[in-house]
N, C-alpha and C positions, 0 to 999 in steps of 0.2 A: 780209109786207110789199115785200118783193121780189120779183118772179120766180128762176127756176134760170139766165137769162139775164142777170139783171140784174147778181147774186151773182157771173158769171166775171165780167163785163166787171170789178164793182169789185176784184175777184180781181186781176185785173191791173192795174187801176191803183195801186193797194197795193203790187207788186212792183215795179212801173215806177218806183213816187217811193219806194219804197227805197232800189233802185239810184242812184236820182240825189241822195239823199242820203247814204247813204255814198261816193258817188265824188266828191261837188262843195264838201261844208261841210267837211268837218276835220273830225278825233279830237272825243267829244263828252262826256268828261268831267262829272260833277253842275257846274253854277256858270260852263261855256265856253262861251268865243264861237260855239265849233261848236254847243252845244247851243241857244245862241240863235236862231243862225240857222238849222236844225231848224224851231223852233219859229218863228219870223217866216214861215218859208217855205209850213208848215203851214197857220198863222195867213190868211195871203193863198188857200194854195186852196180855206179854207172861206168864205172871205168874197166871193170868183171866184162863187162857188156859193148864194150868198143869203143867207150869215149875218152877222151882229154878233160875230165873236169877239172876246175878253177874253183882255188878255196883263198877267197880273199878276206883281206883279216879289217875290221875297223875297230875302231874305240867306241863303249857304251854305256852311255848312265842309266845300269841295270834298274833302280829303282826312283828316281829321278819322277817321271810321266806320271805314274801311278803312286806318287806320292805326293801328286796336285792334290787332290781333296783331303787327302787326311791334315794336310797342311794349311788350307785353306779353313780345316774345322776345326779347328787350333784355334786360327786366328780368330775367326769368331769368335770360341765361348771366351778367348781373352777379352775380347769384347768390350762382353759386358758386364763384369766387377767396372772394368776401367770408367763406363760409362755411366757410373756414381762419384765416380771420383775428376774426371775430368773428361764433358764427351768428344770436345776434339782427338784426344789421347782415343778413344775408341774408336772413330773415324778412321786416324792411322789406320789399327788392325781392321778394321773393315776392306777399306779401301784395297791392303796389303792380300785378303783376302777372296775378292773379288777379280783384282788383276790375275793372280796367280791361276786361279781358274777357267779364267776366261783366256788366256795365254796357250796352256796347257791342254786343258780339255776341249776347250770349245776351240782352237785357231791353231792347234798343236805345234806352236812354237817353244822348243822346250828352253824356257829359262832358271829352269831347275838347275840344268845340265854339273854346274858350276859347283855345285854344293854338294855334289854325290860322288861318291867315289867310282874311278872312270874302269871297266873291263874292256877282252876283246870279246867281240862276235865274230861272227863270218857269214858273210854268201858268198852260195855253192853253185856254181853253173857250168852246161857244154852247153856245147855248140852241135848241132845236127846238121853239113851245111849241102844245099841242093847240087842233083847234079850238072846242072849250065849256070847260069852267070844269076848270080844274087841280084832280085830286082825287089826283093822286100826281105822284112825282116817280123818277129814276131815274139814275143819272151812270153814265157808261160810258167810264174812264180807263187808256189806257196809258201808260208813261213814254218820255221820247221820251230822254234821257242815255243815255250806259254807261259804263263798269267799267273801271276799269284794271285790267291784267290781273294777276293769279293765276298765278306762275310756275311751281308745282308741275300744275297743269290745264294748263298749253301745255306743259313736258315730259311727264309721266305720267299721261295720260287715264287711260287703264285703271287706274291705280294712284294716284290723286286722293287717293280714300277715305282711302287705311291713310296718305297723307303728313298728313291733314289731324287724322286719329286719333293722328296719332304724335308730332305738336303739340301736342293737351289734354292728354294722357297726362304727355307729359314732364313741363310745364308741373307740374301736378299733383303727381306723384309729386318732384317736388325740392319744391313744398309740404309733405309730408303729413313726409318725412325729416325736411326741416330742422324742422318744429315739433319734430318729438321731441327729436333733437338738440337745441336753443333750452334743451325743457322739463330736459333729463336734464344738460345739459350750460352752461345759461347761457351769459356770454360768453366762459368757454373751448373756443379749439377743441380738437378731440379730437387725443391723440398716438398714439392706440394704441387696441386691443380691440377693441368691439364699434360704437361711435357713427367709430373713424374708416373702417373698413370700411364702413361707412354714407356717407361720404365721397367715400369712391374711386367706391361703387356712380352717385353721381349723375352722374359725366361719360359714364356711359350713357347718361343723360336731355339730355347737349351736342346730336347731331345733331338728336333731337326741336325743341328750343328754336332751335335755328341754321334747322330746316325755319320756325318760327313769325314770325323775326327776318328771313328772307328773301321772305316771305309772298306782298307786294303787289309787282309791277312798279309801278312809276311811270312810268316813262321810255316804256310802251306802255298803247295805250286797244286793247279789245275796239271792233271795230268796230258791232257789236251791231245786227246787220242781222237778228237773230231775236230776239233780248233786245236789247231793246224794240220796235226797232220796227216789227214786225209787230202789236205791241197800241194803238201811238199811231195808224200808218197801219190798223186794224180800226177804233178808231173816226173818227176822220176820214173814210175810203172811206164809211164806213154813214151820215154828217152828208151828206156828196155826193148819194151815191144817193139818198139816202131824198128830199130833196130835189130833185132832177133828177126823180122819180119823180112827185110830185105826192104825195108822201104824205103827212098829218097825223093822227099821234093822235088821236083822241076825249079822251080826259080825261087825259094821262099829257104829265109836262113831261118832254122828254127832254136831260140833259147832255151831249154830246158833249168830252171832257175828255183833254188831254194832258201827264201833270205832270212835270215836271222835277223831277231830282236824286234819285227811288229810290236809287238806287245809292249814294247818300250818307247812305240811313239811314230809307227812307221820308219826307225831308225836307218834300219839294212837297205831296201827301196831307196830311201832317199841318199842312202851310203854308194849305192849301184849304180844312180840313176848320177849323181854329181860324177866318180872314176870314169862311166863308160859314155859320156853326153856326145863327143865331141864325136867317137867316132860311130855312132849315128846318123851321122848326117850321111853319111855316102848315100844309101836309101830309107824308104819307109819304113818308120820302126816302130811298132805296136806292142805293148804290153796288157794284159791279161791277169788280172790279184784272181789266186785259186782259194776260197778260203769257206772251210766248213760244210765237209759234202755230209749231211744227212738226214736233214728232213727232202722227202723229197718233194712231200707237196710247197712247199715253200723253193724248189730250185728256180733261181730267176736270173738271169742280167740284172746288174746294180747299174742306171746310166746315172746316178748321182751321190756322191759322197761327205762325207766329213762332215757331220753332219747335218746336212742336205744341201749343204752352201755350195759345193760343188758339180760343174756336170762334165761329164764324159764325156768320149769322143763320139759323135751321132753313130758314125761311122762303125767303129768298132763295133756300139754296142745291137748296131742294126746284122748285123754280121755273126756276130752272138744268137741274136734273139732268133734270127731266119735259121741255124741250126738246130737249136730249142725245139720249133715248128716240125723241123723235117726232120725231128724221134718222139713226136707225137706230145711237145710239149707245152702248148698256148696260154703262157703267161705274161704278164704286165711287169714291165718295168720296174724294178727295185729302188730302193733310196735309204741308201746309210744313213737313219737319221739322227741317230746315237750312234760317236763313235767313227772310226774311219780304218780305211782298207789298205793295202799297199797302195793300189791305184792311184791316192790320194796324189802322194807322192809325186808319182808322173804328169798327172791332170795338174798342178797345182801349176810344176816347171812349162804344159802348156807342152808337154809330152801327149799323143792318142793313148787314151790307156780307158778299162773298162773291168770290172768285178764279176763274177761267176760265182754265183753261193747258193746254198744251199742248208739255210739256217731257218729255226721260226723266229723271227726276230721283235718278239714281245719279248724275254727275247726264249730263247728255249732254255729249261729246268737245268741242262748242262753246263749254260756258257758259262765260262770260266768261274768251274766250281770242282772240284774232285770226282763229284757225278761223270765226266766226261773221262772217261776210261774206255776201251779197245770190247770192254762187253756190249757197249752200245752203238758199236761200226751198223751201217743202216749197209747192206748191200749193195741192193737196188740204188738207191743214191749214186753210190757209187760208180756201178755198173753204167746210172744215165747220164754221169757229170763224162767218162770216157765214150761216151757214142756221141755226146754232144762236143766235146772239144773236137775229135777225131774228123768229126762231120767240118766244123771251124776251120778247122787246118786246110782239110784237103778243097774247098771251095776259097779257101784264102788264097790257096796256089795255086789256081787252076786260073780265076777270076778279081784279085783283088778285092777292097773293099765294095762294099754297095754306095752306088748314088741314095745322096737322104737327100732332101731339101735344107 
């Protein structure tokens, strides 16, 4: 759809605008003034290119999702002294801790929303109509918000996964040992013997519970240059350069979207899907999440999401994978084993979706911390991403989705 020189120019535009947003608009946690300023700026960029962009508000709990591990950690810490008073009381704290963690972090069901203040976030989108009859529709979406910093990712990036594992295993150990003690000892705290030693062993789990309790640093927000202004600007940059080149798809409506509050638990994608789902029944509608284009060696199509529990649409994944191959990128499908992308909100609702991401999944040293600045942007990764996307758009407009088994 675009020449190599046009894609290079688009890449420069993306990097320039990311730097401007990081330097001028302030922190962008979900539902914040910084997030709004960023999306208003991108709205004006789309309008200047000839689109009629729409900025839709929706309510969001700014901190509820990211507070889940902290709340679980504090509940676990409180359970330990309770063990020596009444194991059943300790068990209550631990059941609550595990329920919060499973609901919010594992299942992305936001049970904490009602306990935190609401803020206003936005979804931005603009549509490019085809020259002929609309036979299909595709949404390209990157999120504009940035995340509250993960303390131990900033402090110990090489060992961060071990800190997370220690936190989870500690809380699970406290639950298992307390369940056993409550069953055998009832409300009476053990004073000697085996169950006394079990209680003593729980002190070994305190460091892991403390890690969970101090996991999120709410006073610091990641710059979010790579995660995920690269995705947001890939959508906006392509929209502008396709319009400037006078390119019009034949039968495909392309919606360029910048979602809000992904870091609050996919809230923007979920709100957009619920608001517009009934409008998408006329033709096949696909959703592609664009997220973090920095590590070219890890640029891949993700066909599984939501902690690995959710499978994305095989036809859409094949479309994107074919576009990868046509641009010299032979990669296996990726799997979001920890966390989720905006595509999960759509696939969970039964709508065709997939994710295209380019980040070291270990995770990368800049992930969710202050190292994610514009200074470490990777021009070649952004350029290759644009090549893949334009190839996929052209292929989809000409041929629709490939047939898969």
